[in-house]
C-alpha positions as CSV (number, residue, x, y, z in Angstrom):
1,M,37.5,31.3,-5.4
2,T,39.5,28.2,-5.6
3,T,37.5,26.3,-3.0
4,Q,33.9,27.3,-4.2
5,S,34.9,26.2,-7.3
6,N,35.5,23.4,-6.4
7,T,31.9,22.7,-4.6
8,L,29.3,25.1,-6.3
9,A,27.9,24.8,-9.6
10,L,28.6,27.9,-12.0
11,D,25.3,29.7,-11.6
12,A,25.7,29.6,-8.0
13,L,29.3,30.7,-7.9
14,F,28.5,33.9,-9.9
15,G,24.9,34.2,-8.7
16,P,22.9,37.0,-7.2
17,Y,24.3,35.9,-3.6
18,C,28.0,35.7,-4.6
19,T,30.3,37.8,-2.8
20,S,31.2,41.5,-3.8
21,P,34.5,40.5,-5.6
22,L,33.0,37.7,-7.3
23,K,30.3,40.2,-9.1
24,Q,33.2,42.4,-9.9
25,L,35.0,40.1,-11.4
26,A,32.2,38.6,-13.5
27,T,31.2,42.0,-14.6
28,L,34.9,42.4,-15.8
29,V,34.9,39.0,-17.6
30,D,31.7,39.7,-19.6
31,R,32.8,43.1,-20.5
32,V,36.1,42.1,-21.6
33,S,34.7,39.2,-23.4
34,Y,32.2,41.1,-25.5
35,I,34.2,43.9,-26.2
36,G,37.0,41.7,-28.0
37,A,34.5,39.4,-29.8
38,C,31.7,41.7,-31.0
39,E,33.5,45.0,-31.0
40,L,37.2,44.8,-31.5
41,L,36.8,41.5,-33.7
42,L,39.9,39.8,-32.0
43,P,41.0,36.4,-33.0
44,P,39.3,33.8,-31.1
45,E,42.8,32.9,-29.2
46,E,43.0,36.1,-28.0
47,V,39.5,36.5,-26.6
48,S,39.8,33.6,-24.4
49,L,41.4,34.2,-21.2
50,R,43.4,30.8,-21.1
51,P,47.0,31.4,-20.4
52,R,48.9,30.9,-23.5
53,G,52.1,29.5,-23.8
54,I,51.9,27.5,-20.5
55,A,51.7,23.9,-20.4
56,L,48.2,22.7,-18.6
57,S,50.0,20.7,-15.5
58,L,49.8,20.7,-12.1
59,D,53.6,21.4,-11.7
60,S,54.0,24.0,-14.5
61,C,50.8,25.7,-14.3
62,P,51.0,29.1,-12.1
63,P,47.3,30.1,-11.8
64,E,44.9,27.1,-10.3
65,L,43.4,25.3,-12.9
66,S,39.6,25.1,-11.6
67,V,40.1,29.2,-11.6
68,V,41.1,29.2,-15.3
69,G,38.3,26.7,-15.9
70,I,35.6,28.8,-14.3
71,I,36.6,32.0,-16.1
72,I,36.2,30.4,-19.5
73,E,33.0,28.9,-18.8
74,R,32.0,32.7,-17.5
75,Q,33.1,33.9,-21.1
76,L,30.8,31.1,-22.4
77,D,28.1,32.3,-20.5
78,S,28.7,36.1,-21.4
79,L,28.7,35.1,-25.0
80,E,25.8,32.9,-25.0
81,S,23.2,35.5,-26.3
82,S,25.9,36.9,-29.1
83,R,26.3,33.6,-31.2
84,W,24.3,34.8,-33.9
85,K,26.7,37.4,-34.3
86,E,29.6,37.4,-37.1
87,G,32.5,35.9,-36.0
88,V,31.3,34.9,-32.3
89,K,30.6,31.3,-33.3
90,S,34.6,30.5,-34.1
91,V,35.2,32.4,-30.4
92,F,32.6,30.0,-28.8
93,L,34.4,27.1,-30.3
94,Q,37.6,28.0,-29.2
95,L,36.1,28.7,-25.5
96,L,35.0,25.1,-26.0
97,K,38.1,23.7,-26.6
98,D,40.1,25.7,-23.9
99,A,37.8,24.7,-21.4
100,L,37.9,20.9,-22.4
101,D,41.9,21.1,-22.1
102,V,41.8,22.5,-18.8
103,Y,39.4,20.1,-17.5
104,S,41.4,17.2,-19.0
105,T,44.3,17.5,-16.9
106,K,45.7,14.7,-15.4
107,A,47.1,13.7,-12.4
108,K,50.6,11.8,-12.2
109,D,48.4,8.2,-12.1
110,G,47.1,9.2,-15.2
111,S,43.4,10.0,-14.0
112,I,41.4,13.3,-14.9
113,L,41.4,15.8,-12.1
114,M,38.2,17.3,-13.2
115,P,35.9,14.6,-15.0
116,V,32.6,16.4,-13.9
117,R,33.4,19.8,-14.6
118,R,34.4,18.2,-18.1
119,A,31.2,16.6,-18.4
120,R,29.5,20.1,-17.8
121,V,31.2,21.2,-20.9
122,L,30.4,18.5,-22.9
123,I,26.9,19.3,-22.5
124,R,27.5,22.7,-23.6
125,C,29.0,21.3,-26.7
126,L,26.1,19.0,-27.4
127,E,23.7,21.8,-27.2
128,L,25.6,23.7,-29.7
129,I,25.6,21.2,-32.4
130,Y,21.9,20.7,-31.9
131,W,21.1,24.7,-32.3
132,D,23.8,25.1,-35.1
133,G,22.4,21.8,-36.7
134,D,26.1,20.8,-37.9
135,D,27.6,17.8,-36.0
136,S,31.1,18.3,-37.5
137,L,31.5,20.9,-35.1
138,L,32.8,18.6,-32.6
139,S,35.8,18.0,-34.5
140,G,36.5,21.5,-34.1
141,V,36.8,20.9,-30.1
142,G,38.4,17.7,-30.6
143,L,35.8,15.3,-30.3
144,A,34.9,12.5,-32.7
145,S,31.0,12.1,-32.4
146,V,27.7,12.8,-30.4
147,E,28.2,9.1,-29.2
148,E,31.7,9.3,-27.8
149,V,30.6,12.2,-25.8
150,E,27.5,10.4,-24.6
151,R,29.5,7.4,-23.7
152,E,32.3,9.7,-21.7
153,I,29.5,11.3,-19.7
154,D,27.8,8.1,-19.1
155,G,31.0,6.3,-18.4
156,L,31.0,8.6,-15.1
157,G,27.8,6.7,-13.7
158,T,29.8,3.5,-13.4
159,L,32.0,5.1,-10.7
160,K,30.8,5.4,-7.0
161,V,28.3,7.8,-6.6
162,C,27.6,9.0,-2.9
163,H,27.5,12.0,-1.0
164,L,30.1,14.0,0.4
165,F,29.1,13.7,4.0
166,Q,29.9,10.1,4.2
167,I,33.3,10.7,5.6
168,K,34.4,7.4,5.4
169,T,34.2,7.3,1.7
170,Y,35.7,10.4,1.0
171,L,39.0,8.8,-0.1
172,T,37.4,6.7,-2.5
173,L,35.5,9.7,-4.1
174,F,38.7,11.8,-3.9
175,Q,40.3,8.8,-5.9
176,A,37.3,8.5,-8.5
177,F,36.9,12.0,-8.9
178,G,39.8,13.9,-8.0
179,K,39.2,17.7,-7.4
180,D,35.6,17.0,-8.2
181,A,34.6,14.8,-5.3
182,S,32.1,17.3,-4.2
183,L,30.6,17.9,-7.3
184,N,29.9,14.2,-7.9
185,H,25.9,14.6,-6.8
186,F,25.8,16.4,-10.6
187,I,26.5,13.5,-12.4
188,T,23.1,12.0,-12.7
189,Q,21.9,15.3,-13.7
190,Y,24.5,15.7,-16.4
191,R,23.6,11.9,-17.5
192,I,20.1,12.8,-17.7
193,E,20.9,16.0,-19.9
194,S,23.1,13.6,-22.2
195,N,20.8,11.2,-22.9
196,L,18.0,13.8,-23.9
197,W,20.4,15.5,-26.0
198,V,21.2,12.5,-27.9
199,A,17.6,11.7,-28.6
200,L,16.8,15.1,-29.9
201,L,20.1,15.1,-32.3
202,A,18.8,11.7,-33.5
203,H,15.7,13.0,-34.3
204,Q,17.2,16.4,-36.0
205,R,19.5,14.4,-38.7
206,V,16.6,12.3,-39.3
207,D,18.6,9.2,-38.4
208,P,17.5,5.6,-39.6
209,E,17.4,4.5,-36.2
210,Q,15.7,7.7,-34.6
211,S,12.9,5.7,-33.2
212,N,14.9,3.3,-31.5
213,I,17.2,5.7,-30.3
214,M,14.9,8.3,-29.0
215,S,12.7,5.6,-27.2
216,L,15.9,4.0,-25.9
217,R,17.1,7.7,-24.6
218,S,14.1,9.1,-23.1
219,N,13.4,5.6,-21.3
220,E,17.1,5.8,-19.5
221,A,16.5,9.6,-18.8
222,C,13.0,8.9,-17.0
223,R,14.8,6.2,-14.9
224,L,17.8,8.1,-13.9
225,M,15.3,11.1,-13.3
226,K,13.2,8.5,-10.7
227,E,16.4,7.8,-9.1
228,L,17.3,11.3,-8.7
229,I,14.2,12.0,-7.1
230,A,14.0,9.1,-5.0
231,R,17.5,9.8,-3.8
232,G,16.5,13.5,-2.9
233,S,13.6,12.5,-0.7
234,K,15.6,9.9,1.1
235,I,18.0,12.6,1.9
236,S,15.4,15.0,2.9
237,T,13.5,12.5,5.4
238,G,16.7,11.1,6.7
239,G,17.0,7.7,5.2
240,R,13.6,6.6,6.2
241,K,10.7,5.6,3.9
242,L,8.0,7.8,3.1
243,T,5.6,5.4,4.2
244,D,6.8,5.5,8.2
245,P,4.0,7.0,9.8
246,G,6.5,9.1,11.9
247,V,7.9,10.4,9.2
248,I,4.3,11.3,7.6
249,R,3.4,13.0,11.0
250,R,6.6,15.3,10.9
251,S,6.6,16.0,7.2
252,G,2.4,16.9,7.2
253,S,1.5,20.3,7.0
254,P,1.3,22.0,10.2
255,K,-2.0,22.8,11.9
256,L,-2.7,26.7,11.9
257,A,-3.4,28.0,15.6
258,R,-6.7,29.3,15.7
259,I,-7.1,33.0,16.3
260,V,-9.2,34.4,19.0
261,S,-9.7,37.9,19.9
262,P,-9.0,38.5,23.5
263,K,-11.4,39.3,26.2
264,A,-12.2,43.0,27.0
265,S,-11.4,43.6,30.8
266,R,-13.0,46.2,32.8
267,A,-10.1,48.5,32.2
268,T,-10.4,48.3,28.4
269,R,-14.1,48.0,28.0
270,Q,-15.4,51.2,27.0
271,R,-19.3,52.5,26.6
272,I,-20.2,53.5,23.3
273,P,-22.7,56.4,23.5
274,A,-26.0,56.2,21.5
275,A,-26.2,57.7,18.4
276,P,-28.2,61.1,18.9
277,K,-31.7,60.8,17.6
278,K,-32.5,63.0,14.3
279,A,-34.8,66.1,15.0
280,A,-38.2,65.8,14.1
281,P,-38.7,68.0,10.8
282,I,-40.0,71.7,11.1
283,R,-43.4,71.9,9.1
284,K,-43.7,75.0,7.4
285,T,-47.2,76.7,7.0
286,K,-48.4,79.5,5.0
287,A,-48.8,82.7,6.7
288,Y,-52.7,84.3,6.7
289,T,-52.7,87.7,5.2
290,A,-56.3,89.2,5.7
291,A,-58.1,91.0,2.9
292,P,-57.4,95.0,3.3
293,S,-60.2,97.0,4.9
294,T,-61.0,100.7,5.2
295,P,-59.2,101.9,9.0
296,K,-62.2,103.2,11.3
297,A,-61.8,106.3,13.3
298,R,-62.0,106.0,16.9
299,S,-63.3,108.6,19.8
300,K,-61.9,109.6,22.8
301,N,-63.8,107.1,24.8
302,G,-63.0,104.4,22.7
303,A,-66.4,104.3,20.9
304,E,-66.5,103.8,17.2
305,I,-67.7,107.1,15.0
306,A,-68.9,106.0,11.7
307,H,-67.4,107.7,9.0
308,K,-69.3,109.3,6.4
309,S,-68.2,110.0,3.1
310,T,-69.1,113.4,1.9
311,Y,-70.1,113.3,-2.3
312,I,-69.9,116.8,-3.9
């Protein structure tokens, strides 16, 4: 899980294609978090799964820091739909503070070991104060202002951002991002989100300079979005421009093969018998009935003998 948390985003780590042990862990964390926050109404410090009484450093913390941070973020996801319930907001603030503390752990040289994951939690803080409508909530997680959060996230862009597959620059990446060397490609996305949240927050609090702030932040987000799209298309085409005819020919829609029914051979050809003709309808005629007549007597030789009626 340590390696996966250092290379995958949170939704991919606990997504539908994760391993069975991770699914069981996610289910257990969700259940424990909901029972503690919504049913037992425990204090926020007891709901958080951050180890207590242990200093957060590389030398003194027994559990892996990245694992502790990813479990706390999973708690945030599980309680996202219950923030409106009584007491859950305080639990949410405690979880944000604990996640920031874990991801703020510094190396011996004083650099932050997980700056990209810290930026991911900072985005959650901006989202929380927007939906709650209270900027003072930032002080509860140890932050001064929205501008400070935006400067910290945007400052990651000044570091050298390159793809991990460039092995020759891996040492530079590790020195700049620590354990987040494999997550550096998320920095542009987080910078876009931070600019948009700052613009929305300026509009929400009716800042006197909201027009300038919204225009500036929106333009910067659009510029970063174009940069992100261009970088993705460059990677997908092997570094060549899309105007290269070789790229266009390869990336064009493939021609569909024409479907032709096979010719019937003598062995498979069969004669279809003709449909039988319908029989001609039988015409019904009325039977002829003769008028009744008096029977005549006959002689022995076949001659007819007139029958005479006798009247008395």
